[in-house]
N, CA, C and O of each residue as an XYZ file, in Angstrom:
388
protein
N     144.341     -8.721   -208.199
C     145.350     -9.565   -209.346
C     146.814     -9.687   -208.804
O     147.667     -8.815   -208.638
N     146.848    -11.320   -208.530
C     148.107    -11.769   -208.103
C     149.252    -12.321   -209.038
O     148.954    -12.727   -210.161
N     150.496    -12.342   -208.616
C     151.494    -12.830   -209.791
C     152.454    -13.742   -209.357
O     152.796    -13.655   -208.178
N     152.965    -14.606   -210.066
C     154.005    -15.261   -209.801
C     154.967    -14.833   -211.084
O     154.660    -14.806   -212.276
N     155.956    -14.578   -210.588
C     157.095    -13.646   -211.818
C     158.603    -14.549   -211.640
O     158.819    -15.317   -210.703
N     159.366    -14.320   -212.532
C     160.497    -14.596   -212.641
C     160.879    -13.327   -213.155
O     160.125    -12.616   -213.818
N     162.390    -12.959   -212.761
C     163.430    -11.857   -213.056
C     164.615    -12.772   -213.354
O     164.986    -13.885   -212.980
N     165.170    -11.563   -214.418
C     166.641    -12.265   -215.099
C     167.360    -11.253   -214.064
O     166.834    -10.159   -213.860
N     168.692    -11.651   -213.339
C     168.937    -10.828   -212.536
C     170.533    -10.720   -213.612
O     170.715    -11.405   -214.618
N     171.475     -9.734   -213.078
C     172.670     -8.870   -213.689
C     173.549     -9.982   -213.641
O     174.612     -9.950   -214.260
N     173.206    -10.961   -212.967
C     174.250    -12.044   -213.092
C     173.795    -13.194   -213.979
O     174.381    -14.274   -214.044
N     172.897    -12.927   -214.533
C     172.572    -14.577   -215.510
C     171.396    -14.994   -214.719
O     170.445    -15.512   -215.303
N     171.376    -14.805   -213.378
C     170.349    -16.011   -212.584
C     169.294    -15.490   -212.818
O     169.187    -14.432   -213.438
N     168.194    -16.263   -212.284
C     166.853    -15.818   -212.284
C     166.579    -16.440   -210.626
O     167.089    -17.289   -209.895
N     165.345    -15.351   -210.557
C     164.495    -15.185   -209.340
C     163.091    -15.326   -209.976
O     162.536    -14.934   -211.002
N     162.631    -16.403   -208.398
C     161.361    -16.379   -208.733
C     160.441    -15.874   -207.474
O     160.504    -16.142   -206.275
N     159.604    -15.077   -208.192
C     158.800    -14.534   -206.606
C     157.039    -14.536   -206.958
O     156.472    -14.778   -208.024
N     156.661    -14.293   -206.071
C     154.843    -13.919   -206.129
C     154.376    -12.576   -205.368
O     154.831    -12.426   -204.234
N     153.469    -11.533   -205.905
C     153.068    -10.731   -205.265
C     151.604    -10.177   -206.003
O     151.050    -10.580   -207.025
N     151.273     -9.228   -205.171
C     149.590     -8.596   -205.221
C     149.856     -7.498   -206.328
O     149.001     -7.390   -207.208
N     150.939     -6.693   -206.362
C     151.370     -5.651   -206.901
C     152.948     -5.794   -207.803
O     154.023     -5.354   -207.396
N     152.755     -6.401   -208.878
C     153.710     -6.523   -209.764
C     154.652     -5.015   -209.871
O     155.866     -4.950   -209.677
N     153.804     -3.929   -210.207
C     155.082     -2.679   -210.742
C     155.700     -2.622   -209.480
O     156.914     -2.814   -209.404
N     154.903     -2.340   -208.294
C     155.657     -2.174   -206.876
C     156.492     -2.626   -206.609
O     157.484     -2.048   -206.166
N     156.326     -4.307   -206.860
C     157.160     -4.954   -206.776
C     158.854     -5.123   -207.383
O     159.879     -5.503   -206.817
N     158.594     -4.671   -208.722
C     159.720     -4.939   -209.513
C     160.325     -3.666   -209.156
O     161.553     -3.719   -209.221
N     159.794     -2.381   -208.748
C     160.812     -1.425   -208.303
C     161.299     -1.213   -207.162
O     162.139     -0.381   -206.820
N     160.576     -2.240   -206.375
C     161.481     -2.654   -204.992
C     162.461     -3.338   -205.146
O     163.347     -3.166   -204.308
N     162.745     -4.509   -206.394
C     163.837     -5.294   -206.333
C     164.816     -4.338   -206.933
O     165.944     -4.423   -206.448
N     164.654     -3.467   -207.854
C     165.472     -2.430   -208.773
C     166.155     -1.531   -207.398
O     167.369     -1.646   -207.230
N     165.563     -0.871   -206.679
C     165.669     -0.239   -205.705
C     166.496     -1.027   -204.716
O     167.105     -0.474   -203.799
N     166.501     -1.781   -204.835
C     167.430     -2.408   -203.503
C     166.823     -2.970   -202.343
O     167.371     -3.755   -201.569
N     165.314     -2.395   -202.239
C     164.763     -2.936   -200.871
C     163.933     -4.337   -201.421
O     162.879     -4.535   -200.818
N     164.214     -5.146   -202.290
C     163.130     -6.209   -202.684
C     164.231     -7.780   -201.759
O     165.070     -7.406   -200.939
N     164.146     -8.724   -201.908
C     164.646     -9.745   -201.233
C     166.214     -9.625   -201.490
O     166.624     -9.261   -202.592
N     166.964     -9.897   -200.584
C     168.231     -9.863   -200.318
C     168.934    -10.366   -201.763
O     169.834     -9.749   -202.334
N     168.459    -11.348   -202.126
C     169.030    -11.960   -203.443
C     169.495    -11.142   -204.526
O     170.587    -10.947   -205.060
N     168.023    -10.620   -204.723
C     168.329     -9.624   -205.873
C     168.979     -8.066   -205.427
O     169.313     -7.118   -206.137
N     168.995     -8.199   -204.333
C     169.540     -6.502   -203.722
C     171.095     -6.819   -204.347
O     171.558     -5.962   -205.100
N     171.809     -7.882   -204.086
C     172.998     -8.042   -204.983
C     173.425     -8.289   -206.148
O     174.593     -8.446   -206.501
N     172.237     -8.336   -206.920
C     172.414     -8.731   -208.403
C     171.355     -7.711   -209.216
O     170.630     -8.144   -210.112
N     171.355     -6.631   -208.894
C     171.012     -5.394   -209.775
C     171.493     -4.968   -210.914
O     172.712     -5.136   -210.949
N     171.064     -4.486   -211.865
C     169.646     -4.467   -211.919
C     169.085     -5.852   -212.660
O     169.594     -6.610   -213.486
N     167.475     -5.820   -211.808
C     166.522     -7.190   -212.425
C     165.929     -6.861   -213.914
O     166.207     -5.819   -214.506
N     165.202     -7.733   -214.367
C     164.531     -7.408   -215.313
C     163.562     -8.769   -215.279
O     163.849     -9.956   -215.124
N     162.280     -8.077   -215.492
C     160.870     -9.010   -215.491
C     160.843     -9.561   -216.993
O     160.829     -8.919   -218.044
N     160.840    -11.200   -216.737
C     161.278    -11.914   -218.186
C     159.583    -13.269   -218.231
O     159.143    -14.053   -219.073
N     159.216    -12.898   -216.964
C     158.000    -13.924   -217.247
C     156.968    -13.628   -216.020
O     157.320    -13.429   -214.857
N     155.472    -13.638   -216.558
C     154.641    -13.245   -215.277
C     153.359    -14.276   -215.765
O     152.970    -14.480   -216.915
N     152.884    -14.805   -214.587
C     151.558    -15.239   -214.712
C     150.726    -14.949   -213.449
O     151.049    -15.039   -212.265
N     149.223    -14.468   -214.192
C     148.554    -13.985   -212.979
C     147.217    -15.116   -213.064
O     146.735    -15.893   -213.889
N     146.906    -14.560   -211.319
C     146.391    -15.497   -210.205
C     145.161    -14.728   -210.033
O     145.121    -13.783   -210.821
N     144.244    -14.808   -209.342
C     143.046    -14.500   -208.681
C     143.148    -14.325   -207.268
O     142.687    -13.376   -206.634
N     144.091    -15.771   -206.596
C     143.927    -15.553   -205.424
C     145.955    -15.295   -205.201
O     146.768    -15.753   -206.004
N     146.284    -14.588   -204.105
C     147.714    -14.649   -203.915
C     148.157    -16.163   -203.025
O     149.322    -16.511   -203.220
N     147.500    -16.876   -202.280
C     147.816    -18.074   -202.487
C     148.000    -18.806   -203.563
O     148.851    -19.655   -203.295
N     147.530    -18.931   -204.934
C     147.538    -19.556   -205.804
C     149.074    -19.183   -206.455
O     150.024    -19.894   -206.783
N     148.820    -17.609   -206.479
C     150.452    -17.500   -207.020
C     151.859    -17.586   -206.194
O     152.901    -17.279   -206.774
N     151.872    -18.045   -204.710
C     152.761    -18.200   -204.247
C     153.067    -19.670   -204.224
O     154.186    -20.162   -204.077
N     151.545    -20.525   -204.444
C     152.168    -21.714   -204.652
C     152.724    -22.430   -205.793
O     153.474    -23.406   -205.784
N     152.169    -21.699   -206.907
C     152.948    -21.855   -208.209
C     154.695    -21.308   -208.163
O     155.350    -22.010   -208.933
N     155.493    -20.323   -207.505
C     156.247    -19.640   -206.881
C     156.863    -21.090   -206.135
O     157.816    -21.504   -206.795
N     156.677    -21.625   -205.396
C     157.168    -22.711   -204.681
C     157.737    -23.497   -205.690
O     158.926    -23.805   -205.761
N     156.640    -23.883   -206.649
C     156.786    -24.720   -207.695
C     158.031    -24.951   -208.933
O     158.691    -25.872   -209.416
N     157.839    -23.275   -209.096
C     158.710    -23.358   -210.365
C     160.437    -23.040   -209.522
O     161.494    -23.105   -210.150
N     160.333    -22.690   -207.957
C     161.307    -22.373   -207.683
C     162.346    -23.778   -207.455
O     163.565    -23.729   -207.290
N     161.768    -24.616   -207.485
C     162.013    -26.457   -207.074
C     162.361    -26.477   -208.490
O     163.260    -27.318   -208.506
N     162.155    -25.941   -210.080
C     162.481    -26.410   -211.100
C     164.218    -25.589   -210.974
O     164.766    -24.712   -210.306
N     164.613    -26.718   -212.281
C     166.475    -26.677   -212.949
C     166.489    -25.169   -213.512
O     165.734    -24.246   -213.209
N     167.285    -25.181   -214.185
C     167.344    -23.425   -214.856
C     166.739    -23.665   -216.291
O     165.927    -23.006   -216.941
N     167.635    -25.221   -216.648
C     166.733    -25.258   -218.239
C     165.169    -25.247   -218.031
O     164.441    -24.470   -218.649
N     164.660    -26.262   -217.020
C     163.289    -26.014   -217.170
C     162.301    -24.675   -216.777
O     161.095    -24.615   -217.015
N     163.113    -23.629   -216.122
C     162.769    -22.696   -216.120
C     162.837    -21.576   -217.200
O     162.013    -20.672   -217.340
N     164.340    -21.861   -218.189
C     164.199    -21.005   -218.894
C     163.038    -21.740   -220.151
O     162.368    -20.975   -220.845
N     162.947    -22.917   -220.279
C     161.883    -23.324   -221.111
C     160.616    -22.583   -221.403
O     160.140    -22.285   -222.498
N     160.049    -22.282   -219.870
C     158.574    -21.825   -219.207
C     159.094    -20.410   -219.785
O     158.348    -20.116   -220.720
N     159.873    -19.627   -219.637
C     160.106    -18.223   -220.190
C     159.975    -18.296   -221.525
O     159.145    -17.516   -221.993
N     160.632    -19.109   -222.405
C     161.003    -19.116   -223.892
C     159.236    -20.105   -224.116
O     159.054    -20.877   -225.057
N     158.503    -19.905   -223.373
C     156.994    -20.560   -223.879
C     157.714    -22.083   -224.453
O     157.188    -22.749   -225.345
N     158.373    -22.283   -224.097
C     158.426    -23.996   -224.993
C     158.035    -25.079   -223.740
O     158.787    -25.826   -223.114
N     156.599    -24.880   -223.620
C     155.727    -25.972   -222.509
C     155.865    -27.342   -222.959
O     155.608    -28.249   -222.168
N     156.351    -27.667   -224.479
C     156.555    -28.976   -224.623
C     157.411    -29.626   -224.240
O     157.494    -30.852   -224.313
N     158.325    -28.716   -223.677
C     159.891    -29.465   -223.161
C     159.722    -29.525   -221.922
O     160.495    -30.213   -221.254
N     158.501    -28.703   -221.217
C     158.701    -29.281   -219.519
C     158.328    -30.462   -219.211
O     158.628    -30.771   -218.058
N     157.660    -31.425   -219.941
C     157.798    -32.901   -219.320
C     159.507    -33.270   -219.472
O     160.271    -33.316   -218.507
N     159.739    -33.415   -220.311
C     160.890    -34.289   -220.658
C     162.456    -33.355   -219.656
O     163.584    -33.844   -219.599
N     162.121    -32.247   -219.120
C     162.484    -31.508   -217.850
C     162.562    -31.709   -216.437
O     163.385    -31.425   -215.566
N     161.388    -32.319   -216.477
C     160.786    -32.667   -214.402
C     161.707    -34.265   -214.585
O     161.300    -35.356   -214.984
N     163.051    -33.840   -214.117
C     163.856    -35.238   -214.044
C     163.502    -35.141   -212.305
O     162.713    -34.471   -211.639
N     164.599    -36.251   -211.973
C     164.393    -36.313   -210.560
C     165.834    -35.646   -210.519
O     166.566    -35.441   -211.487
N     166.090    -35.338   -209.120
C     166.881    -34.837   -208.415
C     167.977    -35.873   -207.611
O     168.919    -35.696   -206.840
N     167.416    -36.869   -208.138
C     168.123    -37.800   -207.177
C     169.112    -38.880   -208.492
O     168.796    -39.108   -209.660
N     170.112    -39.265   -207.858
C     170.926    -40.222   -209.269
C     170.824    -41.557   -209.172
O     171.198    -42.113   -208.139
N     170.326    -42.240   -210.182
C     170.005    -43.295   -210.082
C     171.167    -44.363   -209.621
O     172.364    -44.121   -209.771
N     170.625    -45.656   -209.000
C     171.602    -46.207   -208.909
C     172.174    -47.232   -210.043
O     171.273    -47.455   -210.852
N     173.308    -47.889   -210.350
C     174.176    -48.678   -211.127
C     174.218    -49.626   -210.583
O     174.354    -49.821   -209.375
N     174.045    -50.732   -211.883
C     174.316    -52.341   -211.394
C     175.516    -52.507   -211.860
O     176.094    -53.583   -211.707
């Protein structure tokens, strides 16, 4: 089973990743053997997880969620799925006339 997961870091930021072994990966993050980002922000805590049958599907979802704003990630974590469409905003500033 593959997973896309979101960690809450000690500084309040979120880290999004994917793995085939969630328990092992969480241990790596908290032991300082994970990503450089989490190494400087320990301890980390698992706040959200999705399961996939294939790692490439989990990886694609990871990349999708990494592109989201903090507000949209928080809505996902909190289960406010109805809020996700309105939080899907363009990252460009609209032209003013």
